[in-house]
SENUVO-274306 format. One record per atom (N, C-alpha, C): residue in three letters; atom name; x, y, z. Coordinates in Angstrom, 2 decimals. Layout:
REM residues N
<atom finu="ala" sepa="CA" east="X" north="Y" up="Z"/>
...
***
This chain:
REM residues 122
<atom finu="met" sepa="N" east="-9.20" north="18.82" up="-13.10"/>
<atom finu="met" sepa="CA" east="-9.65" north="17.87" up="-12.10"/>
<atom finu="met" sepa="C" east="-9.52" north="18.44" up="-10.68"/>
<atom finu="arg" sepa="N" east="-9.04" north="19.63" up="-10.57"/>
<atom finu="arg" sepa="CA" east="-8.85" north="20.23" up="-9.25"/>
<atom finu="arg" sepa="C" east="-10.17" north="20.28" up="-8.46"/>
<atom finu="glu" sepa="N" east="-11.28" north="20.59" up="-9.13"/>
<atom finu="glu" sepa="CA" east="-12.57" north="20.68" up="-8.44"/>
<atom finu="glu" sepa="C" east="-12.99" north="19.32" up="-7.88"/>
<atom finu="leu" sepa="N" east="-12.65" north="18.27" up="-8.59"/>
<atom finu="leu" sepa="CA" east="-12.97" north="16.92" up="-8.13"/>
<atom finu="leu" sepa="C" east="-12.23" north="16.62" up="-6.83"/>
<atom finu="ile" sepa="N" east="-10.96" north="16.99" up="-6.78"/>
<atom finu="ile" sepa="CA" east="-10.15" north="16.76" up="-5.59"/>
<atom finu="ile" sepa="C" east="-10.61" north="17.66" up="-4.44"/>
<atom finu="glu" sepa="N" east="-10.80" north="18.94" up="-4.71"/>
<atom finu="glu" sepa="CA" east="-11.23" north="19.88" up="-3.67"/>
<atom finu="glu" sepa="C" east="-12.60" north="19.53" up="-3.11"/>
<atom finu="gly" sepa="N" east="-13.44" north="18.92" up="-3.93"/>
<atom finu="gly" sepa="CA" east="-14.76" north="18.49" up="-3.47"/>
<atom finu="gly" sepa="C" east="-14.73" north="17.21" up="-2.65"/>
<atom finu="gly" sepa="N" east="-13.56" north="16.61" up="-2.51"/>
<atom finu="gly" sepa="CA" east="-13.43" north="15.39" up="-1.72"/>
<atom finu="gly" sepa="C" east="-13.95" north="14.15" up="-2.42"/>
<atom finu="his" sepa="N" east="-13.89" north="14.15" up="-3.76"/>
<atom finu="his" sepa="CA" east="-14.46" north="13.04" up="-4.52"/>
<atom finu="his" sepa="C" east="-13.43" north="12.09" up="-5.13"/>
<atom finu="leu" sepa="N" east="-12.16" north="12.28" up="-4.86"/>
<atom finu="leu" sepa="CA" east="-11.13" north="11.42" up="-5.42"/>
<atom finu="leu" sepa="C" east="-10.47" north="10.61" up="-4.31"/>
<atom finu="tyr" sepa="N" east="-10.51" north="9.29" up="-4.47"/>
<atom finu="tyr" sepa="CA" east="-9.95" north="8.37" up="-3.48"/>
<atom finu="tyr" sepa="C" east="-9.00" north="7.39" up="-4.14"/>
<atom finu="leu" sepa="N" east="-8.08" north="6.87" up="-3.35"/>
<atom finu="leu" sepa="CA" east="-7.17" north="5.81" up="-3.78"/>
<atom finu="leu" sepa="C" east="-7.55" north="4.54" up="-3.03"/>
<atom finu="ala" sepa="N" east="-7.72" north="3.44" up="-3.75"/>
<atom finu="ala" sepa="CA" east="-7.96" north="2.15" up="-3.11"/>
<atom finu="ala" sepa="C" east="-6.60" north="1.57" up="-2.73"/>
<atom finu="val" sepa="N" east="-6.46" north="1.15" up="-1.48"/>
<atom finu="val" sepa="CA" east="-5.19" north="0.68" up="-0.97"/>
<atom finu="val" sepa="C" east="-5.21" north="-0.85" up="-0.84"/>
<atom finu="pro" sepa="N" east="-4.40" north="-1.54" up="-1.61"/>
<atom finu="pro" sepa="CA" east="-4.36" north="-3.00" up="-1.51"/>
<atom finu="pro" sepa="C" east="-3.57" north="-3.43" up="-0.28"/>
<atom finu="pro" sepa="N" east="-3.78" north="-4.67" up="0.18"/>
<atom finu="pro" sepa="CA" east="-3.01" north="-5.15" up="1.33"/>
<atom finu="pro" sepa="C" east="-1.56" north="-5.40" up="0.95"/>
<atom finu="leu" sepa="N" east="-0.72" north="-5.46" up="1.95"/>
<atom finu="leu" sepa="CA" east="0.70" north="-5.70" up="1.73"/>
<atom finu="leu" sepa="C" east="1.04" north="-7.19" up="1.86"/>
<atom finu="tyr" sepa="N" east="0.27" north="-7.92" up="2.71"/>
<atom finu="tyr" sepa="CA" east="0.57" north="-9.32" up="2.97"/>
<atom finu="tyr" sepa="C" east="-0.67" north="-10.20" up="2.82"/>
<atom finu="arg" sepa="N" east="-0.42" north="-11.45" up="2.45"/>
<atom finu="arg" sepa="CA" east="-1.44" north="-12.50" up="2.46"/>
<atom finu="arg" sepa="C" east="-0.92" north="-13.58" up="3.40"/>
<atom finu="leu" sepa="N" east="-1.73" north="-13.92" up="4.42"/>
<atom finu="leu" sepa="CA" east="-1.37" north="-14.92" up="5.41"/>
<atom finu="leu" sepa="C" east="-2.32" north="-16.10" up="5.27"/>
<atom finu="ser" sepa="N" east="-1.80" north="-17.30" up="5.16"/>
<atom finu="ser" sepa="CA" east="-2.68" north="-18.46" up="5.05"/>
<atom finu="ser" sepa="C" east="-2.12" north="-19.65" up="5.81"/>
<atom finu="gln" sepa="N" east="-3.05" north="-20.41" up="6.36"/>
<atom finu="gln" sepa="CA" east="-2.73" north="-21.64" up="7.06"/>
<atom finu="gln" sepa="C" east="-3.93" north="-22.56" up="6.85"/>
<atom finu="gly" sepa="N" east="-3.73" north="-23.62" up="6.08"/>
<atom finu="gly" sepa="CA" east="-4.85" north="-24.50" up="5.77"/>
<atom finu="gly" sepa="C" east="-5.91" north="-23.74" up="4.99"/>
<atom finu="ala" sepa="N" east="-7.14" north="-23.76" up="5.49"/>
<atom finu="ala" sepa="CA" east="-8.24" north="-23.08" up="4.82"/>
<atom finu="ala" sepa="C" east="-8.38" north="-21.62" up="5.24"/>
<atom finu="lys" sepa="N" east="-7.63" north="-21.18" up="6.24"/>
<atom finu="lys" sepa="CA" east="-7.70" north="-19.80" up="6.73"/>
<atom finu="lys" sepa="C" east="-6.82" north="-18.90" up="5.87"/>
<atom finu="thr" sepa="N" east="-7.38" north="-17.76" up="5.45"/>
<atom finu="thr" sepa="CA" east="-6.61" north="-16.75" up="4.73"/>
<atom finu="thr" sepa="C" east="-7.00" north="-15.38" up="5.24"/>
<atom finu="phe" sepa="N" east="-6.00" north="-14.57" up="5.53"/>
<atom finu="phe" sepa="CA" east="-6.20" north="-13.19" up="5.97"/>
<atom finu="phe" sepa="C" east="-5.25" north="-12.30" up="5.20"/>
<atom finu="tyr" sepa="N" east="-5.63" north="-11.03" up="5.06"/>
<atom finu="tyr" sepa="CA" east="-4.80" north="-10.05" up="4.38"/>
<atom finu="tyr" sepa="C" east="-4.43" north="-8.96" up="5.38"/>
<atom finu="ala" sepa="N" east="-3.16" north="-8.55" up="5.37"/>
<atom finu="ala" sepa="CA" east="-2.68" north="-7.53" up="6.31"/>
<atom finu="ala" sepa="C" east="-2.25" north="-6.28" up="5.55"/>
<atom finu="arg" sepa="N" east="-2.60" north="-5.12" up="6.12"/>
<atom finu="arg" sepa="CA" east="-2.29" north="-3.85" up="5.46"/>
<atom finu="arg" sepa="C" east="-0.84" north="-3.43" up="5.63"/>
<atom finu="asn" sepa="N" east="-0.21" north="-3.85" up="6.74"/>
<atom finu="asn" sepa="CA" east="1.16" north="-3.43" up="7.03"/>
<atom finu="asn" sepa="C" east="1.81" north="-4.43" up="7.98"/>
<atom finu="asp" sepa="N" east="3.04" north="-4.16" up="8.39"/>
<atom finu="asp" sepa="CA" east="3.77" north="-5.08" up="9.27"/>
<atom finu="asp" sepa="C" east="3.07" north="-5.26" up="10.61"/>
<atom finu="ala" sepa="N" east="2.59" north="-4.17" up="11.19"/>
<atom finu="ala" sepa="CA" east="1.93" north="-4.26" up="12.50"/>
<atom finu="ala" sepa="C" east="0.65" north="-5.08" up="12.41"/>
<atom finu="his" sepa="N" east="-0.12" north="-4.88" up="11.36"/>
<atom finu="his" sepa="CA" east="-1.35" north="-5.65" up="11.18"/>
<atom finu="his" sepa="C" east="-1.03" north="-7.13" up="10.96"/>
<atom finu="arg" sepa="N" east="0.04" north="-7.42" up="10.22"/>
<atom finu="arg" sepa="CA" east="0.49" north="-8.80" up="10.01"/>
<atom finu="arg" sepa="C" east="0.80" north="-9.45" up="11.35"/>
<atom finu="asp" sepa="N" east="1.56" north="-8.77" up="12.19"/>
<atom finu="asp" sepa="CA" east="1.92" north="-9.32" up="13.50"/>
<atom finu="asp" sepa="C" east="0.69" north="-9.55" up="14.36"/>
<atom finu="glu" sepa="N" east="-0.25" north="-8.62" up="14.30"/>
<atom finu="glu" sepa="CA" east="-1.50" north="-8.75" up="15.06"/>
<atom finu="glu" sepa="C" east="-2.29" north="-9.98" up="14.60"/>
<atom finu="leu" sepa="N" east="-2.41" north="-10.16" up="13.29"/>
<atom finu="leu" sepa="CA" east="-3.13" north="-11.32" up="12.76"/>
<atom finu="leu" sepa="C" east="-2.42" north="-12.63" up="13.11"/>
<atom finu="met" sepa="N" east="-1.10" north="-12.63" up="13.05"/>
<atom finu="met" sepa="CA" east="-0.34" north="-13.83" up="13.39"/>
<atom finu="met" sepa="C" east="-0.62" north="-14.26" up="14.84"/>
<atom finu="ala" sepa="N" east="-0.74" north="-13.29" up="15.72"/>
<atom finu="ala" sepa="CA" east="-0.96" north="-13.58" up="17.14"/>
<atom finu="ala" sepa="C" east="-2.41" north="-13.97" up="17.43"/>
<atom finu="ser" sepa="N" east="-3.35" north="-13.36" up="16.72"/>
<atom finu="ser" sepa="CA" east="-4.76" north="-13.56" up="17.07"/>
<atom finu="ser" sepa="C" east="-5.50" north="-14.62" up="16.23"/>
<atom finu="glu" sepa="N" east="-5.11" north="-14.83" up="15.00"/>
<atom finu="glu" sepa="CA" east="-5.89" north="-15.68" up="14.11"/>
<atom finu="glu" sepa="C" east="-5.29" north="-17.06" up="13.84"/>
<atom finu="phe" sepa="N" east="-4.01" north="-17.23" up="14.10"/>
<atom finu="phe" sepa="CA" east="-3.37" north="-18.51" up="13.78"/>
<atom finu="phe" sepa="C" east="-2.89" north="-19.18" up="15.05"/>
<atom finu="asn" sepa="N" east="-3.12" north="-20.51" up="15.10"/>
<atom finu="asn" sepa="CA" east="-2.62" north="-21.25" up="16.26"/>
<atom finu="asn" sepa="C" east="-1.18" north="-21.68" up="16.00"/>
<atom finu="gly" sepa="N" east="-0.53" north="-22.23" up="16.97"/>
<atom finu="gly" sepa="CA" east="0.86" north="-22.62" up="16.84"/>
<atom finu="gly" sepa="C" east="1.08" north="-23.88" up="16.02"/>
<atom finu="lys" sepa="N" east="-0.01" north="-24.52" up="15.59"/>
<atom finu="lys" sepa="CA" east="0.09" north="-25.77" up="14.84"/>
<atom finu="lys" sepa="C" east="0.18" north="-25.49" up="13.35"/>
<atom finu="gly" sepa="N" east="1.21" north="-25.97" up="12.73"/>
<atom finu="gly" sepa="CA" east="1.36" north="-25.81" up="11.29"/>
<atom finu="gly" sepa="C" east="2.00" north="-24.50" up="10.90"/>
<atom finu="lys" sepa="N" east="2.53" north="-24.51" up="9.71"/>
<atom finu="lys" sepa="CA" east="3.25" north="-23.33" up="9.19"/>
<atom finu="lys" sepa="C" east="2.25" north="-22.33" up="8.60"/>
<atom finu="val" sepa="N" east="2.48" north="-21.06" up="8.87"/>
<atom finu="val" sepa="CA" east="1.68" north="-20.00" up="8.27"/>
<atom finu="val" sepa="C" east="2.45" north="-19.49" up="7.05"/>
<atom finu="asp" sepa="N" east="1.82" north="-19.54" up="5.89"/>
<atom finu="asp" sepa="CA" east="2.45" north="-19.06" up="4.66"/>
<atom finu="asp" sepa="C" east="2.22" north="-17.55" up="4.57"/>
<atom finu="val" sepa="N" east="3.31" north="-16.80" up="4.53"/>
<atom finu="val" sepa="CA" east="3.24" north="-15.34" up="4.45"/>
<atom finu="val" sepa="C" east="3.75" north="-14.91" up="3.09"/>
<atom finu="ser" sepa="N" east="2.88" north="-14.26" up="2.29"/>
<atom finu="ser" sepa="CA" east="3.27" north="-13.75" up="0.98"/>
<atom finu="ser" sepa="C" east="3.21" north="-12.23" up="1.02"/>
<atom finu="arg" sepa="N" east="4.21" north="-11.60" up="0.46"/>
<atom finu="arg" sepa="CA" east="4.24" north="-10.13" up="0.41"/>
<atom finu="arg" sepa="C" east="4.02" north="-9.69" up="-1.02"/>
<atom finu="phe" sepa="N" east="3.04" north="-8.80" up="-1.19"/>
<atom finu="phe" sepa="CA" east="2.76" north="-8.25" up="-2.52"/>
<atom finu="phe" sepa="C" east="3.66" north="-7.06" up="-2.76"/>
<atom finu="lys" sepa="N" east="4.29" north="-6.99" up="-3.91"/>
<atom finu="lys" sepa="CA" east="5.12" north="-5.84" up="-4.25"/>
<atom finu="lys" sepa="C" east="4.29" north="-4.78" up="-4.97"/>
<atom finu="gly" sepa="N" east="3.14" north="-5.18" up="-5.47"/>
<atom finu="gly" sepa="CA" east="2.27" north="-4.25" up="-6.17"/>
<atom finu="gly" sepa="C" east="1.04" north="-4.96" up="-6.67"/>
<atom finu="leu" sepa="N" east="0.14" north="-4.20" up="-7.27"/>
<atom finu="leu" sepa="CA" east="-1.11" north="-4.77" up="-7.75"/>
<atom finu="leu" sepa="C" east="-0.89" north="-5.84" up="-8.81"/>
<atom finu="gly" sepa="N" east="0.18" north="-5.72" up="-9.58"/>
<atom finu="gly" sepa="CA" east="0.45" north="-6.67" up="-10.65"/>
<atom finu="gly" sepa="C" east="0.70" north="-8.08" up="-10.14"/>
<atom finu="glu" sepa="N" east="1.05" north="-8.23" up="-8.87"/>
<atom finu="glu" sepa="CA" east="1.31" north="-9.55" up="-8.31"/>
<atom finu="glu" sepa="C" east="0.06" north="-10.19" up="-7.74"/>
<atom finu="met" sepa="N" east="-1.02" north="-9.44" up="-7.65"/>
<atom finu="met" sepa="CA" east="-2.25" north="-9.99" up="-7.10"/>
<atom finu="met" sepa="C" east="-3.08" north="-10.62" up="-8.20"/>
<atom finu="leu" sepa="N" east="-3.68" north="-11.76" up="-7.89"/>
<atom finu="leu" sepa="CA" east="-4.61" north="-12.38" up="-8.82"/>
<atom finu="leu" sepa="C" east="-5.89" north="-11.55" up="-8.85"/>
<atom finu="pro" sepa="N" east="-6.62" north="-11.55" up="-9.96"/>
<atom finu="pro" sepa="CA" east="-7.87" north="-10.77" up="-10.02"/>
<atom finu="pro" sepa="C" east="-8.83" north="-11.08" up="-8.88"/>
<atom finu="lys" sepa="N" east="-8.92" north="-12.36" up="-8.50"/>
<atom finu="lys" sepa="CA" east="-9.81" north="-12.73" up="-7.39"/>
<atom finu="lys" sepa="C" east="-9.37" north="-12.06" up="-6.09"/>
<atom finu="gln" sepa="N" east="-8.05" north="-12.04" up="-5.83"/>
<atom finu="gln" sepa="CA" east="-7.53" north="-11.42" up="-4.62"/>
<atom finu="gln" sepa="C" east="-7.79" north="-9.91" up="-4.62"/>
<atom finu="leu" sepa="N" east="-7.60" north="-9.29" up="-5.77"/>
<atom finu="leu" sepa="CA" east="-7.84" north="-7.86" up="-5.89"/>
<atom finu="leu" sepa="C" east="-9.31" north="-7.54" up="-5.63"/>
<atom finu="lys" sepa="N" east="-10.19" north="-8.37" up="-6.16"/>
<atom finu="lys" sepa="CA" east="-11.63" north="-8.17" up="-5.94"/>
<atom finu="lys" sepa="C" east="-11.99" north="-8.33" up="-4.46"/>
<atom finu="glu" sepa="N" east="-11.42" north="-9.35" up="-3.81"/>
<atom finu="glu" sepa="CA" east="-11.72" north="-9.61" up="-2.39"/>
<atom finu="glu" sepa="C" east="-11.20" north="-8.54" up="-1.45"/>
<atom finu="thr" sepa="N" east="-10.07" north="-7.94" up="-1.78"/>
<atom finu="thr" sepa="CA" east="-9.39" north="-7.06" up="-0.83"/>
<atom finu="thr" sepa="C" east="-9.48" north="-5.58" up="-1.14"/>
<atom finu="thr" sepa="N" east="-9.43" north="-5.22" up="-2.40"/>
<atom finu="thr" sepa="CA" east="-9.30" north="-3.82" up="-2.78"/>
<atom finu="thr" sepa="C" east="-10.56" north="-3.25" up="-3.41"/>
<atom finu="met" sepa="N" east="-11.38" north="-4.11" up="-3.99"/>
<atom finu="met" sepa="CA" east="-12.58" north="-3.63" up="-4.67"/>
<atom finu="met" sepa="C" east="-13.86" north="-3.85" up="-3.86"/>
<atom finu="asp" sepa="N" east="-13.86" north="-4.77" up="-2.93"/>
<atom finu="asp" sepa="CA" east="-15.04" north="-5.09" up="-2.12"/>
<atom finu="asp" sepa="C" east="-15.32" north="-3.95" up="-1.15"/>
<atom finu="arg" sepa="N" east="-16.46" north="-3.31" up="-1.29"/>
<atom finu="arg" sepa="CA" east="-16.80" north="-2.15" up="-0.46"/>
<atom finu="arg" sepa="C" east="-16.80" north="-2.45" up="1.03"/>
<atom finu="ala" sepa="N" east="-17.08" north="-3.69" up="1.39"/>
<atom finu="ala" sepa="CA" east="-17.18" north="-4.06" up="2.81"/>
<atom finu="ala" sepa="C" east="-15.82" north="-4.12" up="3.51"/>
<atom finu="val" sepa="N" east="-14.75" north="-4.36" up="2.77"/>
<atom finu="val" sepa="CA" east="-13.46" north="-4.56" up="3.42"/>
<atom finu="val" sepa="C" east="-12.34" north="-3.66" up="2.90"/>
<atom finu="arg" sepa="N" east="-12.56" north="-2.93" up="1.84"/>
<atom finu="arg" sepa="CA" east="-11.47" north="-2.15" up="1.25"/>
<atom finu="arg" sepa="C" east="-11.08" north="-0.95" up="2.10"/>
<atom finu="thr" sepa="N" east="-9.88" north="-0.46" up="1.86"/>
<atom finu="thr" sepa="CA" east="-9.38" north="0.74" up="2.52"/>
<atom finu="thr" sepa="C" east="-9.24" north="1.82" up="1.45"/>
<atom finu="leu" sepa="N" east="-9.84" north="2.97" up="1.71"/>
<atom finu="leu" sepa="CA" east="-9.76" north="4.10" up="0.79"/>
<atom finu="leu" sepa="C" east="-9.06" north="5.27" up="1.46"/>
<atom finu="leu" sepa="N" east="-8.25" north="5.96" up="0.68"/>
<atom finu="leu" sepa="CA" east="-7.60" north="7.19" up="1.15"/>
<atom finu="leu" sepa="C" east="-8.08" north="8.34" up="0.28"/>
<atom finu="arg" sepa="N" east="-8.56" north="9.40" up="0.92"/>
<atom finu="arg" sepa="CA" east="-9.02" north="10.56" up="0.17"/>
<atom finu="arg" sepa="C" east="-7.82" north="11.38" up="-0.29"/>
<atom finu="val" sepa="N" east="-7.82" north="11.77" up="-1.55"/>
<atom finu="val" sepa="CA" east="-6.74" north="12.59" up="-2.11"/>
<atom finu="val" sepa="C" east="-7.03" north="14.04" up="-1.74"/>
<atom finu="glu" sepa="N" east="-6.03" north="14.71" up="-1.19"/>
<atom finu="glu" sepa="CA" east="-6.16" north="16.12" up="-0.82"/>
<atom finu="glu" sepa="C" east="-5.01" north="16.91" up="-1.43"/>
<atom finu="val" sepa="N" east="-5.26" north="18.18" up="-1.68"/>
<atom finu="val" sepa="CA" east="-4.24" north="19.06" up="-2.23"/>
<atom finu="val" sepa="C" east="-3.66" north="19.88" up="-1.10"/>
<atom finu="ala" sepa="N" east="-2.35" north="19.97" up="-1.06"/>
<atom finu="ala" sepa="CA" east="-1.69" north="20.78" up="-0.04"/>
<atom finu="ala" sepa="C" east="-2.06" north="22.25" up="-0.23"/>
<atom finu="glu" sepa="N" east="-1.99" north="22.99" up="0.84"/>
<atom finu="glu" sepa="CA" east="-2.33" north="24.42" up="0.78"/>
<atom finu="glu" sepa="C" east="-1.46" north="25.18" up="-0.22"/>
<atom finu="asp" sepa="N" east="-0.20" north="24.82" up="-0.29"/>
<atom finu="asp" sepa="CA" east="0.75" north="25.51" up="-1.15"/>
<atom finu="asp" sepa="C" east="0.70" north="24.88" up="-2.55"/>
<atom finu="asp" sepa="N" east="0.07" north="25.56" up="-3.51"/>
<atom finu="asp" sepa="CA" east="-0.08" north="25.04" up="-4.87"/>
<atom finu="asp" sepa="C" east="1.25" north="24.75" up="-5.53"/>
<atom finu="lys" sepa="N" east="2.27" north="25.57" up="-5.26"/>
<atom finu="lys" sepa="CA" east="3.56" north="25.36" up="-5.91"/>
<atom finu="lys" sepa="C" east="4.21" north="24.07" up="-5.45"/>
<atom finu="ser" sepa="N" east="4.11" north="23.75" up="-4.16"/>
<atom finu="ser" sepa="CA" east="4.72" north="22.51" up="-3.68"/>
<atom finu="ser" sepa="C" east="3.97" north="21.29" up="-4.22"/>
<atom finu="thr" sepa="N" east="2.66" north="21.41" up="-4.38"/>
<atom finu="thr" sepa="CA" east="1.88" north="20.31" up="-4.93"/>
<atom finu="thr" sepa="C" east="2.27" north="20.05" up="-6.38"/>
<atom finu="gly" sepa="N" east="2.38" north="21.10" up="-7.16"/>
<atom finu="gly" sepa="CA" east="2.78" north="20.95" up="-8.56"/>
<atom finu="gly" sepa="C" east="4.16" north="20.36" up="-8.69"/>
<atom finu="lys" sepa="N" east="5.07" north="20.79" up="-7.83"/>
<atom finu="lys" sepa="CA" east="6.44" north="20.28" up="-7.85"/>
<atom finu="lys" sepa="C" east="6.45" north="18.79" up="-7.50"/>
<atom finu="leu" sepa="N" east="5.65" north="18.41" up="-6.51"/>
<atom finu="leu" sepa="CA" east="5.59" north="17.02" up="-6.10"/>
<atom finu="leu" sepa="C" east="5.01" north="16.14" up="-7.20"/>
<atom finu="val" sepa="N" east="3.97" north="16.59" up="-7.85"/>
<atom finu="val" sepa="CA" east="3.38" north="15.83" up="-8.96"/>
<atom finu="val" sepa="C" east="4.40" north="15.67" up="-10.08"/>
<atom finu="asp" sepa="N" east="5.11" north="16.73" up="-10.41"/>
<atom finu="asp" sepa="CA" east="6.15" north="16.64" up="-11.44"/>
<atom finu="asp" sepa="C" east="7.25" north="15.66" up="-11.04"/>
<atom finu="gln" sepa="N" east="7.62" north="15.69" up="-9.77"/>
<atom finu="gln" sepa="CA" east="8.68" north="14.82" up="-9.28"/>
<atom finu="gln" sepa="C" east="8.27" north="13.34" up="-9.35"/>
<atom finu="leu" sepa="N" east="7.03" north="13.05" up="-9.00"/>
<atom finu="leu" sepa="CA" east="6.58" north="11.66" up="-8.95"/>
<atom finu="leu" sepa="C" east="6.05" north="11.14" up="-10.28"/>
<atom finu="met" sepa="N" east="5.48" north="12.00" up="-11.08"/>
<atom finu="met" sepa="CA" east="4.84" north="11.56" up="-12.32"/>
<atom finu="met" sepa="C" east="5.58" north="12.01" up="-13.57"/>
<atom finu="gly" sepa="N" east="6.62" north="12.77" up="-13.42"/>
<atom finu="gly" sepa="CA" east="7.36" north="13.30" up="-14.57"/>
<atom finu="gly" sepa="C" east="8.23" north="12.25" up="-15.24"/>
<atom finu="asn" sepa="N" east="9.00" north="12.69" up="-16.22"/>
<atom finu="asn" sepa="CA" east="9.81" north="11.76" up="-16.99"/>
<atom finu="asn" sepa="C" east="11.26" north="11.65" up="-16.49"/>
<atom finu="lys" sepa="N" east="11.48" north="12.04" up="-15.23"/>
<atom finu="lys" sepa="CA" east="12.82" north="11.95" up="-14.64"/>
<atom finu="lys" sepa="C" east="12.81" north="10.90" up="-13.51"/>
<atom finu="pro" sepa="N" east="13.23" north="9.68" up="-13.83"/>
<atom finu="pro" sepa="CA" east="13.21" north="8.64" up="-12.80"/>
<atom finu="pro" sepa="C" east="14.09" north="8.95" up="-11.60"/>
<atom finu="glu" sepa="N" east="15.16" north="9.72" up="-11.81"/>
<atom finu="glu" sepa="CA" east="16.03" north="10.06" up="-10.67"/>
<atom finu="glu" sepa="C" east="15.31" north="10.91" up="-9.64"/>
<atom finu="ala" sepa="N" east="14.31" north="11.69" up="-10.06"/>
<atom finu="ala" sepa="CA" east="13.53" north="12.50" up="-9.11"/>
<atom finu="ala" sepa="C" east="12.66" north="11.60" up="-8.24"/>
<atom finu="arg" sepa="N" east="12.05" north="10.57" up="-8.84"/>
<atom finu="arg" sepa="CA" east="11.25" north="9.62" up="-8.07"/>
<atom finu="arg" sepa="C" east="12.15" north="8.86" up="-7.09"/>
<atom finu="phe" sepa="N" east="13.32" north="8.45" up="-7.56"/>
<atom finu="phe" sepa="CA" east="14.26" north="7.71" up="-6.73"/>
<atom finu="phe" sepa="C" east="14.69" north="8.56" up="-5.53"/>
<atom finu="gln" sepa="N" east="14.95" north="9.82" up="-5.76"/>
<atom finu="gln" sepa="CA" east="15.33" north="10.74" up="-4.68"/>
<atom finu="gln" sepa="C" east="14.20" north="10.87" up="-3.67"/>
<atom finu="phe" sepa="N" east="12.97" north="11.01" up="-4.15"/>
<atom finu="phe" sepa="CA" east="11.81" north="11.10" up="-3.27"/>
<atom finu="phe" sepa="C" east="11.71" north="9.87" up="-2.37"/>
<atom finu="ile" sepa="N" east="11.88" north="8.70" up="-2.96"/>
<atom finu="ile" sepa="CA" east="11.79" north="7.45" up="-2.20"/>
<atom finu="ile" sepa="C" east="12.91" north="7.38" up="-1.17"/>
<atom finu="gln" sepa="N" east="14.12" north="7.71" up="-1.58"/>
<atom finu="gln" sepa="CA" east="15.25" north="7.66" up="-0.65"/>
<atom finu="gln" sepa="C" east="15.04" north="8.57" up="0.55"/>
<atom finu="glu" sepa="N" east="14.48" north="9.73" up="0.32"/>
<atom finu="glu" sepa="CA" east="14.31" north="10.71" up="1.40"/>
<atom finu="glu" sepa="C" east="13.16" north="10.37" up="2.34"/>
<atom finu="arg" sepa="N" east="12.14" north="9.64" up="1.86"/>
<atom finu="arg" sepa="CA" east="10.94" north="9.48" up="2.67"/>
<atom finu="arg" sepa="C" east="10.54" north="8.06" up="3.04"/>
<atom finu="ala" sepa="N" east="11.01" north="7.07" up="2.32"/>
<atom finu="ala" sepa="CA" east="10.56" north="5.70" up="2.56"/>
<atom finu="ala" sepa="C" east="11.23" north="5.11" up="3.79"/>
<atom finu="glu" sepa="N" east="10.43" north="4.43" up="4.61"/>
<atom finu="glu" sepa="CA" east="10.96" north="3.79" up="5.82"/>
<atom finu="glu" sepa="C" east="12.00" north="2.74" up="5.47"/>
<atom finu="phe" sepa="N" east="11.75" north="1.99" up="4.41"/>
<atom finu="phe" sepa="CA" east="12.64" north="0.89" up="4.06"/>
<atom finu="phe" sepa="C" east="13.90" north="1.33" up="3.36"/>
<atom finu="ala" sepa="N" east="14.06" north="2.63" up="3.11"/>
<atom finu="ala" sepa="CA" east="15.23" north="3.11" up="2.37"/>
<atom finu="ala" sepa="C" east="16.45" north="3.27" up="3.26"/>
<atom finu="lys" sepa="N" east="16.32" north="3.00" up="4.55"/>
<atom finu="lys" sepa="CA" east="17.49" north="3.09" up="5.42"/>
<atom finu="lys" sepa="C" east="18.48" north="2.01" up="4.99"/>
<atom finu="pro" sepa="N" east="19.74" north="2.34" up="4.83"/>
<atom finu="pro" sepa="CA" east="20.73" north="1.39" up="4.31"/>
<atom finu="pro" sepa="C" east="20.78" north="0.07" up="5.06"/>
<atom finu="asp" sepa="N" east="20.61" north="0.10" up="6.39"/>
<atom finu="asp" sepa="CA" east="20.69" north="-1.13" up="7.15"/>
<atom finu="asp" sepa="C" east="19.46" north="-2.02" up="6.98"/>
<atom finu="ala" sepa="N" east="18.38" north="-1.48" up="6.42"/>
<atom finu="ala" sepa="CA" east="17.16" north="-2.25" up="6.22"/>
<atom finu="ala" sepa="C" east="17.05" north="-2.83" up="4.81"/>
<atom finu="leu" sepa="N" east="17.92" north="-2.41" up="3.91"/>
<atom finu="leu" sepa="CA" east="17.86" north="-2.88" up="2.53"/>
<atom finu="leu" sepa="C" east="18.56" north="-4.22" up="2.38"/>
<atom finu="asp" sepa="N" east="17.99" north="-5.07" up="1.57"/>
<atom finu="asp" sepa="CA" east="18.57" north="-6.38" up="1.28"/>
<atom finu="asp" sepa="C" east="19.19" north="-6.32" up="-0.10"/>
<atom finu="ile" sepa="N" east="20.44" north="-5.84" up="-0.16"/>
<atom finu="ile" sepa="CA" east="21.12" north="-5.67" up="-1.45"/>
<atom finu="ile" sepa="C" east="22.26" north="-6.67" up="-1.56"/>
***
């Protein structure tokens, strides 16, 4: 599949992180900053805004997935690229997709913004 990736033909569809609703209004936010922007621009101060956070695609209803991630007019796509160093790419794929969960956990701890101890809700 390397030729597919090098040709720029492999993309990842990125689902939203938040669903914001108030009455009949519903918006989806890609990240925290986009959520804050939508809260300020699209919702008035009257009534409670229901904010739902998706933990993954499994929590989205099929209709929501179709509206946000599959609809060509509004979806966000990320092109998959291979790093210049083939050895580091292979190592990373093994770390994330291999059968050692501790390797994935280590990757998340080292790179995820939310992995800072003071930001975790444990």
